[in-house]
C-alpha positions as CSV (number, residue, x, y, z in Angstrom):
1,M,4.5,9.0,-8.2
2,S,6.7,9.0,-11.2
3,T,6.7,10.6,-14.7
4,R,9.8,9.0,-16.0
5,T,8.0,6.9,-18.6
6,A,7.4,10.1,-20.5
7,G,10.6,9.5,-22.5
8,Q,9.7,5.9,-23.3
9,R,7.5,6.8,-26.2
10,R,10.4,8.5,-28.0
11,R,13.1,6.0,-27.0
12,G,11.5,3.5,-28.8
13,T,3.0,-13.0,-10.8
14,S,2.0,-10.7,-8.5
15,L,3.2,-12.1,-5.1
16,R,0.3,-13.2,-3.0
17,T,0.5,-12.7,0.7
18,V,-0.8,-16.2,1.6
19,G,-0.2,-17.1,5.2
20,A,0.9,-13.6,6.2
21,A,-0.3,-14.0,9.8
22,G,1.5,-17.3,10.1
23,L,4.7,-15.6,8.8
24,A,4.4,-12.8,11.2
25,L,4.0,-15.1,14.2
26,G,6.9,-17.2,12.9
27,M,9.1,-14.1,12.8
28,T,8.0,-13.1,16.3
29,A,9.1,-16.5,17.6
30,L,12.3,-16.4,15.7
31,L,13.3,-12.9,17.0
32,A,12.2,-13.8,20.6
33,G,14.2,-17.0,20.6
34,P,13.1,-20.6,21.1
35,S,10.9,-21.3,24.1
36,S,12.9,-23.6,26.3
37,A,10.4,-24.0,29.2
38,G,11.4,-27.6,29.7
39,A,15.2,-26.8,30.2
40,R,16.5,-27.4,33.7
41,D,19.4,-26.0,35.7
42,G,21.8,-28.2,37.7
43,N,19.3,-28.5,40.6
44,G,16.5,-29.7,38.4
45,G,14.7,-26.3,38.3
46,P,14.0,-24.2,35.3
47,D,17.1,-22.7,33.7
48,A,17.2,-18.9,34.2
49,A,18.2,-18.2,30.6
50,S,15.4,-20.4,29.4
51,E,12.9,-18.6,31.6
52,S,14.0,-15.3,30.3
53,K,13.6,-16.4,26.6
54,S,10.2,-17.9,27.3
55,A,9.1,-14.7,29.0
56,A,10.4,-12.6,26.1
57,H,8.6,-14.8,23.6
58,K,5.3,-14.6,25.5
59,S,5.6,-10.8,25.8
60,S,6.4,-10.4,22.1
61,T,3.5,-12.6,21.0
62,A,1.2,-10.7,23.3
63,A,2.3,-7.4,21.9
64,H,1.8,-8.7,18.3
65,K,-1.8,-9.8,19.2
66,K,-2.6,-6.5,20.9
67,S,-1.3,-4.3,18.1
68,R,-2.8,-6.4,15.2
69,G,-4.8,-4.1,13.0
70,K,-4.0,-1.1,15.2
71,L,-0.5,-0.2,14.2
72,P,-0.4,3.5,13.1
73,P,1.4,4.5,9.9
74,P,5.0,5.6,10.4
75,P,5.3,9.3,11.2
76,Q,7.8,9.6,8.3
77,M,5.0,9.2,5.8
78,R,3.7,12.6,6.7
79,E,6.5,14.0,4.5
80,M,4.8,12.4,1.5
81,Q,1.4,14.0,2.1
82,R,2.2,17.1,0.0
83,L,2.3,14.9,-3.1
84,L,-1.3,13.5,-2.5
85,G,-4.0,14.5,-4.9
86,S,-4.4,14.7,-8.7
87,W,-1.7,16.3,-10.8
88,K,-1.1,17.2,-14.5
89,C,2.6,17.0,-15.4
90,V,3.7,18.4,-18.7
91,E,7.2,17.6,-20.0
92,V,9.1,20.8,-20.8
93,S,12.6,19.6,-21.3
94,P,14.0,18.5,-23.7
95,P,11.6,20.0,-26.2
96,P,9.8,17.5,-28.4
97,P,10.8,17.1,-32.0
98,N,8.9,19.1,-34.6
99,G,5.4,17.7,-35.1
100,I,5.4,15.7,-31.8
101,E,3.1,16.7,-29.0
102,K,4.4,17.3,-25.5
103,T,4.1,14.4,-23.2
104,V,1.5,14.9,-20.5
105,S,1.1,12.6,-17.5
106,Y,-2.0,12.6,-15.3
107,V,-1.2,11.3,-11.9
108,K,-3.5,10.5,-8.9
109,V,-1.9,9.9,-5.6
110,K,-3.8,8.6,-2.5
111,K,-3.1,7.1,0.9
112,A,-3.3,3.3,1.1
113,M,-3.5,0.8,4.0
114,G,-4.4,3.5,6.5
115,G,-1.6,5.8,5.5
116,H,1.2,3.2,5.7
117,F,1.8,3.7,1.9
118,S,0.8,6.0,-0.9
119,Y,-0.4,4.6,-4.3
120,S,-0.2,6.4,-7.6
121,T,-2.0,5.7,-10.8
122,I,-0.4,7.3,-13.9
123,S,-1.7,7.8,-17.4
124,I,0.6,9.2,-20.1
125,E,-0.7,11.0,-23.2
126,P,-0.5,10.8,-26.1
127,G,0.0,7.0,-26.0
128,T,-1.2,4.0,-24.1
129,I,1.2,3.8,-21.2
130,R,-0.6,3.1,-17.9
131,A,1.5,2.8,-14.7
132,R,1.3,2.4,-10.9
133,D,3.7,2.9,-8.1
134,V,3.7,2.5,-4.4
135,T,5.7,4.7,-1.9
136,G,6.4,3.7,1.7
137,W,8.8,3.9,4.6
138,N,11.5,1.2,5.1
139,P,11.8,1.1,8.9
140,V,14.8,-1.2,8.9
141,D,17.1,0.9,6.6
142,R,15.3,4.1,7.5
143,V,14.7,5.3,3.9
144,Y,11.7,5.8,1.7
145,F,11.2,3.3,-1.1
146,R,9.3,3.4,-4.3
147,Q,8.2,0.4,-6.5
148,Y,7.1,1.3,-10.1
149,H,5.6,-0.8,-12.9
150,D,3.7,-0.1,-16.2
151,N,1.9,-1.9,-18.9
152,W,5.0,-1.9,-21.2
153,G,6.8,-4.0,-18.7
154,T,9.1,-1.3,-17.3
155,T,9.9,-1.6,-13.6
156,S,12.0,0.2,-11.0
157,I,12.8,0.1,-7.3
158,T,14.3,3.3,-5.9
159,T,15.0,4.7,-2.4
160,S,15.3,8.2,-0.9
161,P,16.4,9.7,2.4
162,G,13.5,12.2,2.2
163,W,13.0,15.9,1.5
164,K,16.1,18.1,1.9
165,D,16.3,21.7,0.8
166,G,13.1,21.5,-1.2
167,H,14.2,18.4,-3.1
168,L,13.1,14.7,-2.8
169,V,15.5,12.5,-4.7
170,F,14.9,8.8,-5.4
171,T,17.7,6.7,-6.9
172,G,17.9,3.1,-8.0
173,E,17.7,0.6,-10.9
174,F,15.4,1.1,-13.8
175,I,14.6,-1.7,-16.2
176,G,13.3,0.2,-19.2
177,V,11.3,-1.2,-22.1
178,S,11.8,0.7,-25.3
179,K,9.7,-1.5,-27.6
180,P,7.0,-3.6,-25.9
181,D,6.1,-7.0,-27.4
182,P,2.9,-9.0,-27.0
183,D,4.9,-12.2,-26.7
184,G,6.6,-10.9,-23.6
185,E,10.1,-10.6,-25.1
186,A,10.8,-6.9,-25.4
187,E,13.7,-4.6,-26.2
188,G,15.1,-2.5,-23.4
189,A,18.0,-2.1,-21.0
190,H,19.0,-1.9,-17.4
191,M,19.7,1.6,-16.4
192,K,20.3,3.8,-13.3
193,L,17.5,6.1,-12.4
194,T,17.3,9.4,-10.5
195,D,13.9,11.1,-9.8
196,D,14.4,14.6,-8.4
197,Y,11.3,16.3,-7.2
198,K,11.6,20.0,-6.6
199,W,8.9,21.6,-4.5
200,I,7.8,25.0,-5.8
201,G,4.9,25.6,-3.5
202,P,1.3,24.4,-2.7
203,G,-0.1,22.7,-5.8
204,R,3.1,23.0,-7.8
205,F,6.3,21.0,-8.2
206,D,8.8,20.0,-10.9
207,V,10.3,16.5,-11.4
208,T,13.4,15.7,-13.4
209,S,13.9,12.0,-14.2
210,T,17.3,11.0,-15.4
211,V,18.2,7.6,-16.8
212,S,21.8,6.7,-17.1
213,L,22.7,4.1,-19.7
214,P,25.4,1.5,-19.5
215,D,27.5,3.5,-22.0
216,G,27.6,6.4,-19.6
217,G,25.1,8.6,-21.3
218,D,22.6,10.5,-19.1
219,Y,19.2,11.5,-20.4
220,P,17.2,13.9,-18.2
221,H,13.5,14.8,-18.7
222,T,11.8,17.5,-16.8
223,A,8.1,18.0,-16.2
224,E,6.2,20.8,-14.6
225,C,3.4,19.5,-12.4
226,H,0.3,21.4,-11.3
227,S,-2.5,20.3,-9.0
228,I,-5.9,19.7,-10.8
229,D,-7.9,18.9,-7.7
């Protein structure tokens, strides 16, 4: 989940998984090595290395078929469970200019794909910003990742090592749209993003989102979030 778009109001082809099963089987074959059952040693018999590769391929393919649809979510995703539920996040810093209402984000976070991911839907008031993000575990690099997008065209991809001393910090690149355009050619900038979640207790956390502009300026925004379940 993210509330970083709270500051946007004041600052101004989906990929289809066609053939996923074929791709998975192809990767299995690639990682196991080519099947060389027809290779022969000097005496005309099967080459030992070829037999080993063929056995590994068969074993890997069998394991893939056996685990298909039964793979449990990574245990690391349990760390994200405290953020599940419905939240109301009110921006408290910096204070809004005179006559401007405080930005309020309504966030709903739920498990997805059997707990392998969590999906967030975000509505920011006042205004018309609607957003979604997905959080998951990257088992290769052993970090959490988050992918965010909203109807202004803002996107970000960030990563985090996980909770430490009551903080969950995601960092990465943020492509911020400051002035959306119906023709798809908007004003904005590439920025660095840090989302720092501070756990206060059950049903309560703060999040400080800081964007760093190319000119070196940092612009933090802090919101207080309360459970509304």
